VOGU-3710 file (C-alpha; in Angstrom, 3 decimals, decimal comma):
1> mtkikhflff> 16,875/27,506/48,995  17,601/23,995/49,001  13,736/23,425/47,893  14,363/25,706/44,822  17,670/23,890/44,663  16,318/20,321/44,177  13,166/21,362/42,593  15,648/22,535/38,985  17,617/19,757/39,770  14,942/17,577/39,410
11> flsiiffivi> 13,679/19,487/36,234  16,859/19,699/35,184  17,445/15,821/35,186  14,300/15,086/33,676  15,241/17,753/30,917  17,988/16,240/30,312  16,889/12,288/30,197  14,392/13,429/27,542  16,959/14,626/25,631  19,776/11,774/25,909
21> fefisgitmk> 16,356/9,580/25,122  15,247/11,290/22,149  19,368/11,035/21,462  19,114/7,417/21,549  15,351/6,971/20,418  16,517/9,107/16,470  20,007/6,769/16,206  17,558/3,685/16,696  14,652/4,616/13,928  17,358/5,819/11,667
31> fiigertrdy> 19,864/2,973/12,266  17,943/0,610/13,031  14,593/0,280/12,635  15,021/2,581/9,376  17,490/0,077/8,184  14,170/-2,403/7,005  12,244/0,676/6,208  11,272/2,355/2,664  12,221/6,180/1,946  11,119/6,225/-1,711
41> qermiisely> 11,739/9,459/-2,619  15,310/8,879/-1,334  15,652/5,753/-3,434  13,569/7,841/-6,409  17,287/9,705/-6,369  19,236/6,588/-6,046  17,818/4,531/-8,725  19,077/7,330/-11,298  15,824/6,855/-13,325  14,059/10,365/-12,992
51> kdidletyrq> 17,229/12,174/-14,166  14,983/14,134/-16,268  11,935/15,297/-13,998  12,208/17,846/-11,245  12,379/15,743/-7,913  11,900/18,419/-5,645  8,231/19,643/-7,416  7,528/15,647/-7,618  8,544/15,621/-3,715  6,077/18,454/-2,918
61> dykyllnnfl> 3,134/16,697/-4,610  3,169/14,365/-2,939  3,296/15,719/0,256  0,127/18,573/-0,363  -1,115/15,205/-1,793  -0,868/13,632/1,497  -1,414/16,961/3,925  -4,747/16,444/2,052  -5,972/13,090/2,249  -9,540/13,109/3,330
71> ydpyrgfknp> -11,152/11,038/6,266  -13,509/8,205/5,311  -15,466/6,115/7,613  -15,392/3,264/6,151  -12,113/2,669/3,803  -10,553/4,845/6,724  -9,193/7,229/4,073  -9,936/8,420/0,370  -7,785/10,298/-2,132  -8,516/14,363/-2,174
81> pnfkstfint> -10,988/15,250/-5,067  -10,171/17,604/-7,949  -6,039/17,820/-6,451  -4,535/19,479/-9,400  -0,670/19,440/-9,276  2,427/19,147/-11,628  2,605/15,184/-10,922  -0,787/14,343/-9,485  -3,711/15,014/-10,348  -7,470/13,740/-9,780
91> dkygrrlssy> -11,163/14,481/-10,561  -14,152/15,021/-8,144  -13,970/11,359/-6,935  -10,790/11,263/-5,939  -9,321/9,223/-8,851  -5,779/9,612/-10,149  -6,161/10,911/-13,923  -4,484/8,173/-16,618  -4,271/10,898/-19,142  -3,461/14,582/-18,732
101> ksmdhkadlv> -6,909/14,873/-20,059  -10,382/14,748/-17,114  -12,004/11,258/-16,551  -15,251/12,612/-18,089  -14,417/11,712/-21,807  -16,348/8,898/-23,652  -15,478/5,548/-24,309  -16,049/2,281/-25,722  -14,668/-0,002/-22,818  -14,179/1,046/-19,438
111> igmfggsttf> -12,188/-0,472/-16,644  -11,399/-0,143/-13,204  -7,963/-0,620/-11,396  -8,521/-1,003/-7,733  -5,470/-1,369/-5,715  -2,812/-0,068/-2,781  -0,228/3,140/-4,194  1,411/1,075/-6,952  -2,126/1,189/-8,651  -1,948/4,897/-7,864
121> gigaegdest> 1,233/5,471/-9,046  3,789/6,180/-6,359  7,462/6,103/-8,494  5,309/6,918/-11,659  6,269/10,437/-13,385  3,345/11,571/-14,009  -0,563/10,632/-14,654  0,197/8,889/-18,052  3,182/7,278/-16,719  1,244/5,258/-13,833
131> ipgklqklin> -0,096/1,190/-15,058  -3,494/2,544/-15,281  -2,239/5,327/-17,769  0,058/3,081/-19,432  -2,445/0,296/-19,690  -5,023/2,745/-21,234  -2,145/4,036/-23,518  -1,640/0,736/-25,003  -5,096/-0,508/-25,599  -6,081/2,102/-27,269
141> nncktnsvki> -3,049/1,798/-29,162  -3,207/-1,149/-30,598  -7,177/-1,274/-30,541  -7,867/1,475/-33,546  -11,710/0,612/-33,720  -12,056/0,544/-29,651  -11,973/3,264/-27,404  -10,949/1,864/-23,809  -11,011/4,227/-20,366  -9,008/2,700/-17,658
151> inngvgvynq> -10,565/4,185/-14,315  -7,744/4,515/-11,762  -9,448/3,604/-8,860  -5,921/2,853/-6,085  -5,291/4,484/-3,030  -2,582/4,076/-1,246  -2,308/1,153/1,607  -5,630/-0,053/0,749  -6,234/-3,168/1,268  -8,805/-5,458/-0,839
161> tqsmiwlies> -11,553/-5,305/1,924  -10,955/-1,637/1,331  -10,814/-1,791/-2,172  -14,091/-3,370/-2,386  -15,389/-1,273/-0,509  -14,546/1,803/-2,740  -15,706/-0,655/-5,550  -18,985/-0,700/-3,901  -18,891/2,899/-3,423  -18,001/3,795/-7,093
171> lsfqkydyvi> -21,201/1,353/-8,731  -23,717/4,000/-7,664  -21,603/6,430/-10,705  -19,516/4,927/-12,171  -20,039/1,561/-14,792  -17,770/-0,221/-15,514  -17,118/-3,292/-17,941  -14,074/-4,791/-16,467  -13,044/-4,492/-12,760  -8,599/-5,299/-12,019
181> fydfvnetfh> -7,772/-5,701/-8,529  -4,348/-5,346/-8,200  -3,178/-6,949/-4,861  -0,900/-9,045/-2,449  1,457/-6,311/-1,219  -0,699/-4,830/1,962  -2,712/-7,690/2,455  0,925/-8,371/3,200  1,464/-5,684/4,980  -1,017/-5,406/7,248
191> ahqelfytss> -1,104/-9,350/8,487  2,346/-8,311/9,055  1,403/-5,479/10,922  -0,840/-7,406/12,672  1,071/-9,798/14,068  3,567/-7,307/15,641  0,009/-4,765/16,904  -2,508/-7,211/17,563  -2,096/-9,841/20,453  -5,617/-12,101/20,877
201> ldhelpprfl> -5,219/-15,045/18,563  -8,658/-14,062/16,443  -8,282/-10,152/16,582  -7,891/-8,123/13,378  -6,707/-4,412/13,338  -9,236/-1,774/11,626  -7,907/-0,041/8,594  -7,700/3,062/10,381  -5,266/2,164/13,031  -2,816/0,235/10,521
211> tyqyglyvpp> -2,994/3,745/8,233  -1,975/5,479/11,438  0,763/2,895/12,049  2,199/4,143/8,248  1,658/7,975/9,004  -0,687/7,922/6,691  -3,840/8,334/9,516  -6,633/11,035/8,824  -9,116/11,753/11,597  -12,638/13,014/10,872
221> khkkakvfrf> -12,343/16,735/10,492  -12,456/19,008/13,755  -11,187/22,447/15,493  -8,082/21,128/16,763  -7,319/22,847/20,362  -3,960/23,156/21,633  -3,331/20,345/23,709  -4,430/17,990/20,235  -1,762/20,181/18,392  0,644/19,608/21,139
231> tkqfqktnty> 0,141/15,703/20,792  0,325/16,083/17,366  3,968/17,153/17,213  4,918/15,363/19,810  4,235/11,877/18,011  6,751/13,370/15,640  9,852/12,531/17,653  12,059/9,971/17,806  10,837/9,276/21,801  7,403/9,332/21,192
241> qvskiiyfkl> 7,698/6,831/18,013  10,890/4,292/19,543  8,360/4,269/22,878  5,092/3,194/21,276  6,948/0,420/19,463  8,287/-1,035/22,574  4,732/-0,484/24,359  3,018/-2,334/21,829  5,913/-4,649/21,413  5,401/-6,040/25,019
251> inilstqkeq> 1,507/-6,084/25,299  2,257/-8,096/22,244  4,669/-10,852/24,021  3,031/-10,608/27,252  -0,580/-11,358/25,896  1,118/-14,154/23,289  1,999/-15,520/26,291  -0,591/-15,596/28,292  -2,631/-17,427/25,553  -0,693/-19,903/24,618
261> kvlnkkeiky> -0,526/-21,178/28,537  -4,458/-21,883/27,526  -3,470/-23,449/24,143  -1,012/-25,464/26,282  -3,483/-26,365/28,604  -5,701/-27,164/26,169  -2,513/-29,299/23,645  -3,477/-27,170/20,947  -0,879/-26,635/18,542  -1,602/-23,197/16,788
271> erskakikrl> 1,782/-21,023/15,237  0,503/-17,175/14,610  2,080/-16,265/11,765  0,756/-19,448/9,318  -2,724/-18,508/10,540  -2,460/-15,368/10,162  -1,450/-16,149/6,280  -4,315/-18,758/5,841  -7,061/-16,229/7,217  -5,348/-13,939/5,036
281> vrnyaenmrv> -6,469/-15,911/1,601  -8,948/-16,985/3,119  -10,502/-13,249/3,103  -9,271/-12,621/-0,340  -10,998/-15,612/-1,626  -14,194/-15,108/0,147  -14,000/-10,817/-1,155  -13,845/-12,363/-4,308  -17,064/-14,561/-4,230  -18,212/-11,240/-3,254
291> inslgkdygf> -17,061/-8,765/-5,794  -17,408/-12,042/-8,518  -21,283/-11,366/-7,606  -21,355/-7,870/-7,527  -20,134/-8,412/-11,353  -23,164/-10,199/-12,164  -25,482/-8,161/-10,723  -23,348/-4,917/-12,073  -22,666/-6,593/-15,327  -18,650/-6,464/-15,218
301> vpyfimqptl> -15,846/-9,153/-15,828  -13,470/-8,941/-12,812  -9,936/-9,986/-12,532  -7,313/-10,042/-9,757  -3,463/-10,057/-10,038  -1,067/-10,512/-8,134  1,407/-8,586/-8,573  5,333/-9,184/-8,812  7,490/-7,347/-5,877  10,980/-6,782/-5,314
311> ftkknlsste> 11,182/-10,278/-3,427  9,686/-12,152/-6,011  12,723/-10,954/-9,041  15,655/-13,283/-9,528  18,274/-11,017/-10,559  18,353/-7,953/-8,710  20,361/-4,891/-10,158  23,542/-3,534/-8,516  20,939/-0,298/-7,462  17,934/-2,897/-6,169
321> ktiphlndky> 20,724/-4,718/-4,322  20,890/-1,920/-1,587  17,449/-1,193/-1,035  16,811/-1,458/2,930  13,777/-3,766/3,015  15,838/-6,685/1,949  17,480/-6,134/5,258  14,109/-7,271/7,239  14,619/-10,672/6,708  11,499/-12,096/8,681
331> yinfeklvyk> 9,261/-9,609/6,706  10,213/-11,408/3,615  10,321/-14,612/4,492  6,678/-13,748/5,451  5,910/-12,343/2,503  7,243/-15,262/0,399  4,650/-17,901/2,875  2,102/-15,040/1,742  2,882/-15,700/-1,725  3,040/-19,015/-1,704
341> esknflrykk> -0,499/-19,744/-0,500  -2,692/-17,801/-2,125  -1,029/-19,336/-5,331  -1,688/-22,555/-4,435  -5,255/-21,938/-2,706  -6,704/-18,968/-6,028  -4,928/-20,911/-8,737  -7,578/-22,420/-10,058  -9,919/-19,534/-9,964  -10,536/-18,914/-13,733
351> nfkdmsnifd> -10,611/-15,009/-12,858  -6,964/-14,726/-10,798  -3,482/-14,208/-12,527  -0,166/-14,513/-11,010  1,974/-11,550/-12,721  4,625/-12,355/-9,390  6,979/-13,325/-11,928  6,824/-11,059/-14,827  10,225/-9,671/-14,209  12,350/-13,152/-14,254
361> nekstiyidd> 14,522/-11,770/-17,145  14,256/-8,388/-16,409  18,144/-7,376/-15,417  17,894/-3,787/-14,851  16,447/-1,953/-12,242  13,163/-1,939/-11,735  11,884/-1,025/-8,158  12,930/1,812/-6,666  11,388/1,019/-3,033  10,377/-3,264/-2,365
371> hhmsskgnll> 7,225/-2,707/-4,436  7,138/0,857/-6,113  8,122/1,006/-9,718  9,500/4,032/-12,161  7,000/4,219/-15,975  9,393/1,137/-17,089  8,471/-1,151/-15,195  4,655/0,554/-15,029  4,563/-0,752/-18,588  6,150/-3,627/-18,662
381> vakkifqfle> 3,134/-4,698/-16,047  0,187/-3,175/-18,345  1,894/-5,034/-21,261  0,949/-7,800/-19,364  -2,208/-7,604/-18,384  -2,991/-6,192/-21,670  -1,937/-9,717/-23,237  -3,867/-11,075/-20,297  -7,179/-9,310/-21,110  -6,617/-10,577/-24,884
391> sknknickn> -6,512/-13,813/-23,954  -10,153/-13,761/-21,728  -12,395/-11,198/-23,866  -12,100/-11,295/-27,773  -14,004/-7,775/-27,304  -11,070/-6,154/-25,712  -10,635/-5,244/-29,526  -12,911/-4,954/-32,096  -11,045/-4,996/-34,953
//
């Protein structure tokens, strides 16, 4: 009888500990970690920019989209093909439509836009309200004798390397006249994640790991065993999330200290953040070279645009000042250093365009989080891209 009591006491103690830890972890995730993270759907409501759309249907559409993401061995994951919903629609290749029509219509010029979730259109009220959608409408309205088709190749969380692989894959079935890469938020985010999750001085995380940390990891399709289903449910708990953060951070600290001792013995000065930023920028420049070479072989002209963010906007509105991501000072400083280094290194590249300051004179609300925008911001970006294309290419508008 005593053994049974001891066992019950031990069992109940474990249950009690798990419940308490889950409760403490929940508070940590909500009020400490959550204070520095984005929830664009909640911010859409707060921004008051979406009074004319059904936000509940919008939420369901995006949830359904994410649940249908597909595994990709080279890019990590990709948009689902032929996805149909009220606010989001893709073609047979998973490319979001730039109008409410199909992507099959013919045009005099074809422009492919590559990037992450901002290019894809998180925050946009519909397919036509994305940056590619707005740009297509702008060009076609202003160029009466020259029809243009903008192909939205944006995929959430993609960095430039993933987009470059997507470009290479798409060249087997799509011809482009121009290609635009709209970048630097996800490049910064991935580099920042590597500082936290890696320890080796020269180590980079694969895209699948990064997207998994961000909640978008998509494994290859297979039959899910009961144990697998249980572990997936456990991974959703606050206990797992906090334990994972503590584990990776401890490994990161201990390994970095060990490596630092080796560097100190060799009298080598090394600052991880600066080294990671330098590597990021050089990698971006090398990818530009590859894409430029592809352009010569496949007959398209590539352009690379540095996108604006909440942290590059000089005058924040009262609503923008409440965006939680502003609390993450370390990330903000890291992003500013990335942008500064990138501008200095890439400014002499003829096909690089810095658009990070295009909202300097805008005092109204543009952002719903640290970089996603409604159609209002997307239109302003599209106008700047159109002006840039016109200044570089006379054949954008034949008339």
